[in-house]
N, C-alpha and C positions, 0 to 999 in steps of 0.2 A: 503494500501500499503504501505509494509513497504522495499520496495527498492525504497530509498532517490533518488539515480541515477536517475531515469524515472520520477520525478517528477518536473514539471518548480515550478520557482519563483512563488509566488501570490503577484499580481501586482493591487492597486487602482486604477483606474483614474478617478480623478475631474475633468469634464469637461463640460461646461452646453453648446457649440455648435454642436448641430447636425451632421455636415458631422465632422464637430473634432472628436468626438467619432467613426464614423466609422471609417475614417480613422486608428485611433491608433487602432480601436479593431483587424483591418486584418491584419497592419505591425507589432503592439507586440503581437498577439497571437502565433507568432513565437516561441517566447524566454521563452514568460508568462504565466500564467494561472492569466487571468486578469476579471477584474468587473468592470464595470463603473457604476460612479452616476453624477450628474447634479448640487445639490444644499446639505447644510449643512442638509437638513431633512436624505437625502436618502443618506449620508457620515455616519453617526451615524448609521444609521439601516445595511451599508453593512461593518466596525468596529464591530457590532457586533454579525452580521453572520458568518461571517469568520474571520482568522487569515489571515494577511498580512504580505507580509517578503518586502517591499517597498509603499509609494506612489506618482502617478506624480501629484500634484496640479495645475491647473490653479489657477493663483490667480485672475481674476474679474468672481462672478460668480455671476449669477440673487439670487436674494433674502436676507436673512436677514442677510447673515456675506459670507465674501472674502473667497479665501484659504490662507489670511494673518490671519486670527481671526482664522479659525480651525485650521490652524497649532500652531498659538499658546496655544491653548485649547491641544492637545493632547502632549504638550511637556510638560505642566502640568499633566499628568495623569502617573502615576507609570508604566502601561502596553504599554504603546505606546510615550516615553518620546527619547527613544534611537531606534526606526521607523525609517530606512531612509525618508526622503521627496526632491522628484526631484522638485522645483518652476516652474512654465512656466507660462509665461507672455507675451501679445503685448505691455509692458511697457515695454521702456527700456534705462530711465535714471537713472543718478546711485543713484538718492533718490527711486527708486521703487526698485534697487538690495539689496539698505541699508535696505529697510524695508522687504523684504523679509528673509534678511539674521538673523535682528534682532527680526521677529518672530518665527523663527528653522530653515530653508531650511537648507539642506546640500548642496546642490548647484542650482545655481540660470542660466536659460535656456531665453532665448527671440524666442518667433515668428516674422516670423518660423524658424524654425529649421531646419538644413538637419535630413534626417530622419534618418545616419549613426551617427552624432551626438550624436540625440538622444538616440537610440542605446546605442551607446559606453557610455553617462554616466549614462542609469540606469543601468547597468552592472556592473560599474565601480566604483559607489556610491552604489550597494549591496552588493559588493567583500568587498569594502574597510570596510562598516559599520556595516557587519555581517559575511563578512566572508562566502556569499553565495557563489558556483561556479555556472554560467550557460553555458552552452552546449548550 
């Protein structure tokens, strides 16, 4: 595809709740070409298989690592250290926000989040951090 104006930005959604995955897929596919993973194992598989423009990272994940740990790890990797990450969590305490920002998220949102706020935040973060315009 040589015509970049037709390509949607690639979004990796890291979310372990199946219902949330289905909703996010339906809602976000209008503006993004997206992949979904549900754990640290599948997260690294997806990163190796694809090039992403932005990540929507659930903070609470089942398994060995949570979204904070995954964010810290990619911030230490040269190829991903500038990749925009929007953190999403049901935990809304100030310490949760502080922990997310300290881990390296660019923006922190709490669940439940309004659809338009989520979409606007992803688009604005992508445009500000990467200069990629979303149609």
